[in-house]
N, C-alpha and C positions, 0 to 999 in steps of 0.2 A: 796449442795449435788445435787441442781439444775443446778448448772455448772458444773460441773462432769459427769451429765448424759448423757453430751453434747457432753463430749469426747468421741474420737475414741475408744481407752484402754477400760474405763469403757461402754458402748455400747456392745462392742467387751465380756465384761466378760458375761454381760448381755444377750446378743444372745444364749452365750454358755451353760448357764445356763439355756435357755429357749430349744435349743436340746436335753441336759440334762435331762431334765425333759420328754420328749419323746423319750426315747430311739429306742421302737420297732417301733412307727409309723417313724422315722429321719430315722430308717436302710433301712425301705420301703422305703422309698421316696428318697434315694440314689441309689437304686437295681440299675438302667437302667443305668444310671451314670457307674458305677464299672463293672458293663458287659461291657458297650459300650467300656472303657479305655484298661480291660482286652482284649478282642478282636481286638482293633488297634495294641496295644504295643505288642502284643505277634507274633498275624500277620506280623508287621513290623519289630519286630527283626529276624524273621526267614528268611523273606523275604532279609533284609539287610544282614545278615550271607550266605545266599547265594548266593546273588551277589558279596561279596567278595570274598569268595569262588572260584567262575565259573572264578573272575578276574581273580586271583592268576593262576586260572591253567592253563587258557588262554595267558596269559602275561609271561610265566614259557615257553613256547613253542617259543618264541622267539617274541616279543613288534613289531621287526623289518620285519616281514614277509609278504608276500602277498601270499595269498592263490588263485589257479586260477585252476577252474574244469569246462568241458561240460556242470555240472549240476549242481543246484542250491545244496549249502550247508545252514550250519549254522541248526537255531532254527526253520524256517520258513517254511511253505507249498511248496511243487513244485509243477507245473506248468505240466501238463501230455504231453504236446505238447514238453516237454523239451527232450522225450524221443526218437524223431528223431534226435534230434541233435548228429553231429560228436564228436568222443572223439576227444582230445589233442593229440597230439605227439611230442616224442622226437626232429625231425625238430623245430617245434613252441618253443620249451626250449633253442635250438642252435639261434634260429634265435633272441629269447628276450636276449640273452647275447650279440650278434654280434651287435644289433641295441640299444640297452641302455645304456645309460651314466648312467643309476643308480642305476643298478643294479651289484650286486656283485655276484650273482652264483645262480643257477637253482638244485633245487633234484629232481628227478622223483620218484612220489609210483606209485605203480601197487594194487591199495589199493582192500582188501577184494578179495581175486582171490578166495578163495573159499565160497563164503556167495551169489554168484548171479548163484544159478541153481547149473546143471549140469557142472560136467566139470575139478572138481579140490575137492578130497576130502582130508579137512585140518585136519583129525583126525588122531593124532598122539600116536604113540603106541609104548610102553617099557616095556619088559618082560613082557605082559601078560597085562602092566595098560591102560588104554586111557586118553585122553586128546582132548576131545569133541567141547571145547570151545573157541577154537581158534579165531583170530581177523588175517588171516595170509596178510602180506602186502609185496612184491618188494620193492623195496628200493634200492637208486643208495647210492654211501657210503658217500657222502657228507650231508647226511640225518641225522646222529648223530649231527655232528656240528653245522646246523643248526636250529635243536628244541632242542638245549640244555640237549638230552639225555647222559646218564652217567650209566655205567657197570659197576654191583657187580662182573662180572668173567669176566675171559677171554676176547676178542677182537671182535670189531665191525666190519661187512661187509668191505675187500678191494678193493681198485680198480681190483686185479687180480682177484680176489670171481667174481666182476660182467661182467671182461672181456671174463671169461673163462666157463663161466655158472655154477658155484661149487655149489652142494647141498649142501649148509652150510646154519645154521640158529642160528638165533640170537635170544633167550624165552624170552618172561617173567615170573614174579616170579607165577604166576596160573601154566601154564604148571610145572612150576619144582617143586612147590608143592603137583601136582595130579600126576607126572612119578617119583618124586625122594626124595619121603619121606623121605629115610633113607641115601640120597647122594647130599644133598644140596651145601654141601661144595664141592662138585668135580663134578659136571657137564657136564665143559667145557670136551669133546675128546669121550663123550655120543653118540652114534650113535642111533636114531631111527627110524621109520618108516612111512611115508606117504605117500598118495596118489601112493599106490604101488610101493614108492622108497627109498633107504634108505638115511639117511642127516645126516652130523654129525653138530651135538650143537658146535662152537665155544664162544659164550658168553652169560652172562646172564643178563638183564636190570635192573637197580636197580629200586626199585616201587616211584611210581611217588606221588606226594600228591593226598589223598584221594577225590572220589568225594561225591557226595551227599549219597552214599547209602554202602561206604565203600571202593570205588574202584574203579581206575582209569582206564579209555579203554586200555590204554596202560600193564597193568597188566596183561591183554590177549595177547598181542600182539606178532606173530613169523613173525620176518621177515626174509626174503630172499635174495638173491641180484635180481634186475632187473632184468636183462636179463635172469636169470634163471627161474623167472615167468612168462615171456614173453614165455621163450622155455616148461614149464610146463602147463601153463594153455593157451595158441594160443590163446582160443576166448576171454580172460578177457582182452576188448582193451584200458578199459578207465586208463587215468592215469592224476593223482592231481599232478597240477606242485605247488612244494614251493620256491617260488621267495625271497630272501633274497637283501633287498633295504640297500642301501648305507645309511651309519649313518646321518641321517636329511635331507633324503628324500626319505620318503616313501610316498609321499603325491604325489610325479613326478616322480615318481616308478612309480603309480599304473595307472596314464595319459599316459606312456608310453609304457607300457603294455598292456592297454588296444586298444592304439592304432595300436600298430604294429600287435594283434592278432586281430581285426578288420581287419584291411589290409587282413592279411594272411587268413581269416574264409571266407571273401568275403563278409563281410555287408556292405549296403550303407547307405549313410547320412540319419539320420534319423530315420534308421531301431535298435528296440533294439538289445543289445549285443546277443548272442547265446553262450554265456558262462558264467560263474559266476566268479566277483573277489571279493575278501574280503581279510581284512585285520584283526586284533585282534579287532580294534575299532568297526570294522563293526558287527563282532560276539555278541561284548558285547552289542553293540546298540539293536541289537535282540533281545540280553536277556533280556534286558533292559525293552522291548518292550511287553514281557509276564509278567514279574513282574507286570508292570504300569497296566495289565489290571485285577491282581487280588490283586492287591494294591489298585485297586477304587470299587473293591467290597466288600474290607475288610474296605474301609474307608466308605461306605455306611453304611453296620452292625453298623459299632462302630455310624456312626453320628445318625443310628436311636435309638440306645439306650441311646443315649448323649441326643435325640429331647425327647423321652420315660423320662428319665429324670428332663429332664426342665421343662416338663408340671406337674410334679408329684411334685416339687420344689414350683410352681406357684401354684398348689391346694391347698397346704397344707400349705403354707403362708396367701394365702386367708382364711384357714378356722383357721388359726391361728390368723390373723387380727380379724375374727368375736370374735373367743374364750378371746379375749384381748381387747376388745372396751373399757371397762370399766376401765382400766388400762390405756389404751391410752386417754379415759377423763381426768385423773387424773393427769396423765404426762400434758396436755396442761394448765388443769385449776390452776396447779402450775410452768407456765411458760416454757415448752419446746415449740419450734420451730417447725415450719412443717420439714427442713431440717434436726432435730435432730430425728425425729421420723421414718423422710427417711432411713437415715442413721442407723438406727436400725434396721429396716427390711431387709435394703438391707445387712446390715452386716451378719444379721443371716443367710438371702439364701445363699450370699458366704461361710459364714464359712460350713454350711450345704452340699454344692460343695464341696468344698474345702474337707473338710474329705471325702468324696466319693472318691474324686482324689489319695488321698492317700491312702486310700485300695484299691482303683483299682491295683493303680499303684504297690502297695508290693505284690498283689495277681500276677501279670502281670510278676513281675520281678521271683517271686517263680515257675512260672510256664515256665519259659525262661531255666529258671537253672537246674528244674527237665527233658525238654525235651532235654537238649544237656548231660544231665550224665545217660539219657534212653536212649537215638537215640546221639552217640558220633559222626556218622556221616553226621548228621543231622545239619545246624549252625544255633544259632540263637543269634543273637548279641546286644544289646540294647545301644544305643547312648548315653549319659548324657542329651545330648538337647533334646532328645524325652522324657528323662520322666519329662525333664523342660517344656517342654510345654504342656506334657499331665496335668499336677496340672495347668498349666495358663489356659486351655481350660477351666477345672473343675468347676473354679474358676469364671470365664467370663461368666457362664453359671449362675450361682447362681449370677451374675451380670443383667446380658438380664433377667431372667425370675421373679427374685425377685422387679423388677421396677416396672410394674403392681401393686403388692399387697405393697408396701411400699407407693409410690402414692395415691392409695385409703386410707389408714390409716391416711396418714399425711392430705387429706381434712376431715376426720370426724370433727363434730360437738364434741364440747368438749360438749354442756348442753346435746345432744342428748347420746352420749357415759356415758355420769356419770347417764341417766336414764336405760340405756339399765341394762336388766337381763337376 
């Protein structure tokens, strides 16, 4: 028995017996660890799911595209001084195509022409029904191919539509649902009123991947020819350039476009750009910055819970040492070494926190599954390595915070222990 009691497996059984003999106390001790792990894993699973979702959506629009606008785009803050910047023009797009060796094509977008103050009313009306939530853009015919847009019905805007400034529209699924509830399969050719003018619907956009709240922005889109938008809303002079780089030359294209536009817009050497230029990777990096801040806060809360749990473990192990002083004296008297005593209490602490880790991980997985079930549009993805890391951290906390009680127990004098009451 003396020999066997020093073996890790036998010591582990003794540690488990000790924990099980004080179930309620052990449960309270690991509560901080459980809460810390639940917080960390659930928040991480949501952030991880959101990131994978946004990456998928951004790349779906074209990972080889460059987006150029006179104002800052993406998820970051906008500088007030940007309002004084002059918009990009068609001539800028033509210059990029003519002077760049790394660019395939440029699509022009007159963005949200009905959303910036007065000048254009993009409320769609059909037989007494209204759709007031349109995001109306004027686009060139090459927009569909460059952004991987697909149609459910009809066709996209043609060169002739754009050249002749025709009043034609390609609408998203939200407009169809609102205006043509009983005619969803026969929308092409229908005429609607918008901005005091009659427009013909020539196509319906296929629904894109859903965003965080069950809707992609393109579900609300209403596209018209770029030149028609210029005629219908002449005061809306903002132009977004979507530049398609040649395969494998995205970074070179960005440098070339930047150089061409700096020269055309009179930006002097050493001055910052008076326009914004981004790729899909830039948008993802911006989003990662936001997630990083949220993740750091979640990690801080999780670490606080784990710290509280670790202190609780150390405290309860010190109490255990005091309660079992006589037992320690007997074990030492019959030949147990200091190493065996240290191992016993370390394994007990690690078993306690490891059990807390299992409970925390299990509850976190259940919560993540419930989030996905109750809120399907909110992604929550748990990686297997995150579960393994959480379990490792929980056991590691037991090791760290169990060291002091274990060494304290090993240094007790066996004679004093046997006298202890």
